[in-house]
Every structure is written in C-alpha cells, then in structure tokens.
N, C-alpha and C positions, 0 to 999 in steps of 0.2 A: 304724327309721322306718316307720310303717305307710303303706299305700297310701292316697292321698287323691284324691277327686274334685275337679274344678275348679268344680263347680256347688254352690252352697249359699247360705244366708242366716243372718245372726246379728244380734242387737240387744243393746244395753247401755244402762244408765242410771246417772247419777251426779248428786248434788245437793250444792250448797254455798250457804250464806247465802240461802236462798229461791229460788235459781236452779237449775232442773233441766236437765240436758243429756241428750238422747236421741241415740243413734248407731245407724245401721243399715248393714249391709254386705251386698251381694248380689254373687255372682260367677257368671260364665258362661265358656264355653270361649274361649280365645285363646292363640295360640302364645307370645306374649310377655306380660309383666306390664304392664297398663295400668290406672292408677288415676284415677278421676274423682271430684271432690268437689262436693257441693252443701251449702253451709253458710253461716252468717252471715259477712258480709264481714270483720268484725273478727278472725275466726279465721284469715284468710289469712296473718297475720304469723307463725304457727308451723305452717303447712301442711307445711313440710319435715320437721318432727318427726313429724307424723301420718303422712306418707308413709313415713318411715323405720320407724315402728312396723309398718306393714303389710308393708313389704318384708322384715322379719324373719320374718314369718309365712307369706308367700305368694311363690311363685316364678313362676307363670304364671297367665294368665286376665285377663279384663276385670272390673275391680273397681269397683262403684258404691258410693260412700259418701254417706250423708245424715246431717247433724248438725243438730239443732234445739235452740234454747235457749228455755226458757220461764221465766217468773218470776211470783210471786204479786203483784208490783207492776210495772205498766207503766213507772212513773217509774224504779224501781230498775233495770230492764233497759234503760232508755234507748230505749224504743220510741216511734217517731213515729206517734202515733195517727191524725193526719190522713192520713198516707201509707197506713196500713192501710185506713182507710175508703175512700180513693180507689181502691185496688187492688180491693177487694171490689165497689165500685160499678161500676167499669169492667168487671170480669169478668161481673157480672150483666147489664149492658147489652149486652155483646158476645154473651152467651149467648142473649139474646132476639132480637137482631138476626140472628144466624146460625142460630137454632133449634138450639142445642147445649145438651143437658141436662147437669145436674151443677152442684155447688157447690164453690167453693174450700174446702179444709179449712184450719184454722188452722195446721196443721203446714206446709202448702205456703206459706201467706202468710209465715210466719216465716223462710223461706229466701230471700225475694225481696229484691232490692236496695232500700235506702232504708228498710226497716222499722225498723231500729235507727239511732238518731241517730249521725251522725258524731262521733267524739271523738278528740281528739289524745292521749288517755291510752291506754296499752297495756292489753290485757286483764289483769285482776288474775291473779296467779299461781295463786290457789286455783281460779279459773274455768278457767284453762288446764289445771291438773291434773285437774279434773273432766272436761274434754273428753277428755284422754288416757285417763282411767280408763274412761269410757263406751266409747271406741273399742276399748280393750284387751278389755273384757268382750264387746263385739260380735264381735271377732276370735276370741275363745275359743269362743263359741257357734257361729260360722261353721265353725271347724275341727272341732268335735264333729260337726256335721252332715256335713261333707265326709268325715270319717273313717268315719262309719257307711255312707255311700254307697260309699266306697272299699272297705270290707270286702265289700260285696255284689258289687262289680265284680271283686274278687279271686277270689271263689268261681266266678263265671262264666268268667273267663279261665283259671283252672286247669282247668276242665272242657274248655274248647276246646283248650288245649295238650295235654291227655291224648288228646283225639280225634286231634290232629295226630300225636302220637307213635304212636298205633295205626295211622294211615294210612301212616306211614313204615315201620312193621314189615310191613305188608301188601305193600309194594313189594319187600321183600327176595327172596321167591321168584321174583318176576317178572324180576328183573335179575341173578340169579346165573348164569343160563345164556346170557348175551348172546353169548359167543363161539360156542357151539354153534348158537344161533339164526341168527347171521350166516352161519355156514358153510352151514347148511341153505338159507337164502334165496339165497345165491350159487349153490349147486349147482342149485337149482330154476330160477333165471333162466338159467343156462348150458344146462341141459337143455331148457328151452323154446325157446332160441335154437339148438338142435341143435349145441351146442358142449360135448360131453362132456369131462370133465377128471378126471385122477387126483387123488383127495383128498389124496394124499401128495406131489403136485407142489409143489416148493419155492415157485414163484411164486404158486401158489394159496394156500398157507399164509401167505405174506407179506401177501397182500391181506386174508386173514381177520384176521390179527393187527393190521393197520393199522386196519381198520374196528372191530375189537373195542376197540382202544385209544381210538379216537374216541368209542366208545359207553360207555366205562367210567364208571359213576356213583358209584363208591365214595367219591370226594371229596365229592360233593354230599350223599350220605347222612350222611357223617361230620360235615360242617358243619351240617347240619340238626339232628343230635343235640346238637351243641355249642350251637347257638342256643336250643334248648329249655331247656337247663340255665341259660344266661344269663338267659333270659326269666323262669324261675321264681325266680332270684335277685332280680331286680327286683321281682317280685310279693311277695317276702318282705322287702322293705325295703332292698335294696342301693341305693347311691347311683346316681342316673341318672334314675329315674322315667319319666314318659310319653315324654319325648324319646328316651331310649335304647330304650324298647320299640318306638317307632315306627321307629327305625333298624333294629332286629332284624327286624321284620316285613317291611321292604323287602328285607332280605338273604334272608329265607326265600322271598319271592316270586322273587327272582333264582335261588336254588338249585333250587327246584322247577320253574321254567320251563326251566332248563338241563337238569335231569334228564329232563323230559318230551321235550325236543327230542332228547336223546341216545338214550333208550331206544326211544321211538317205537311200542311195541306198543299195541294197543287197550286191554288191561287196564290198562297203566300210564297211558294217556291219561285213562281214566275216573277213576282215583284222583287224578291230578294236578288234574283239574277240581274234585273234592270238596275237595282240599287248599286250592286257591286260594279256593274259596267260604268256607271256614272262616277263612282268613287275612283275607279282606275283612271278615268280621264282627268279628274281633279288632281290625283297624285302626280300625273305626268306634268301638269301645268305648274304646280307649286314647286317643282324641282328648279324652276327658273326664278324663284322669288328669294330676294335677300333675307 
C-alpha cells in the first residue's frame, strides 16, 4: 500500500435517463474519519451505502461530499420551480440589503431543501446506481491525487530520516568515553575541593561505575536505530500509516531527550537540539498522512 496524503479533491459524473449526477469529494486533515454530505434530500435514504463506499476507501480525515442532480426536464426531475425562484429572489434581496456581492450558482440551488418535490416514491434504482457510480469515480480521482501527494511526502520524510540517522551516528564518538569523562570530572571536582584521591581507590571506582551506568546511552541509541527501521517500513507501505508514524516520532522524542539528559556534554546537547528540530518537522508532515 502506497503512502497517501489526507488532503485531496476528486470529482465524478454519471448520467441515466436524462438525469446527470455530479459528485465532488474534498478531504483535509483530521485524526478520525468524519464524513459530511450535501446532497438532495431524497438521496438520504441510501446515505449509509454512500458512507460505506467512502469508508472502504478512506481511514482518516474530514471528508466533505457534495452531490448534485440535474435534468434536461424540470418536470422529469420533480423540481419545484416556485421554490427555486423564491430562493434566488431572497438571495438577491439579502445581498442588496447587506451589501454582499455574489450570485447563487445553480449547483448550490440544487442542493437546497425543497428544490425537489416531495415524493412518496423511492429513488429509482438506476438513479441510485448513477449516484454510487459518480461517487466511486470521485473517490478514485481523490485517491489518485492523494497518492501523488503521498509520494512527494515520502521523498521528503526519507530525507529527514536519513538526516536523523546521520545525527545519531555523530553522537557515537561523543558517548563512547562516558566512563572516562566521568572519572576525569570527579577527579577535577575533588582536586578543586582539595580532596585528593587515589584513582585506584575502590570507593572512588564504585562511584565512577555508578555514574557511568546512569549515563549509559547505549539502549537509547539502539532504540533510535530500531525506530528508524520501523519508520522506513511504514513509509514503504507497512500497515499502520500516519498514526503509527506519529507514535514512533513521540518515542524518538523520548529517547533523544533521555539521551541528552544522561550524556550532558555540550557537543551532545547541540546535536540533540538539531535532532529535535528535525523531529518536529517530521511530526508536522505526518499529520497529513492517512
């Protein structure tokens, strides 16, 4: 499965017996899947089927769906002409009264309540099928656009992960001599306090080992390397997507923060700051991944 953005747009059209159905879908970021419909009232009877179709294609994001029905014959479509005229008249009057420019489009009028005559008859099966076809076409176009954007995001995220891998490698020389550095710092502090000590003193060596153990960052470095591998797997289509990537980034933040607190040197601190800056950029990007 390719990486997909949550932002996109798609449209579709189907026609049956002189009636044309237009469907448009637009999506933006959202942690959960939220679908909103704007369509003729008579289509509400099979909204659950339309929703099911979209749920099979999308897993996250705010989804706005607009479906419009037009016909070569107002009578054939069951359009309330008086209602249409009233809506347009009211819109123009309000526009003048409140000094708001712009005209209603017919596509907007067709989605308003009362435009189509109430009917006790169900929507003909062929019209329902046309609606489903138009929506499926729109969903396919939407996913094509989201896949293209997802491919661009993948390239950028791969570059940023490579940079993080390089930053991790640059930390290795800085943390390999932690025990010796701690020993030197302790000796320096003792000397400044006029408390000379034998470096072979057992108590002194125990203190060095104690602080060296507390400052050991080998586990954090190993976990970071593992997180990089998992993140690349998700980029290459492993099941999990944006939610799993977001979790991994949180874990990387935790590991690099712990590493910085343990190691403590100036060189390590500078690298940790750069690491966190890149992680923040990654976190912003993956919010747009399904």
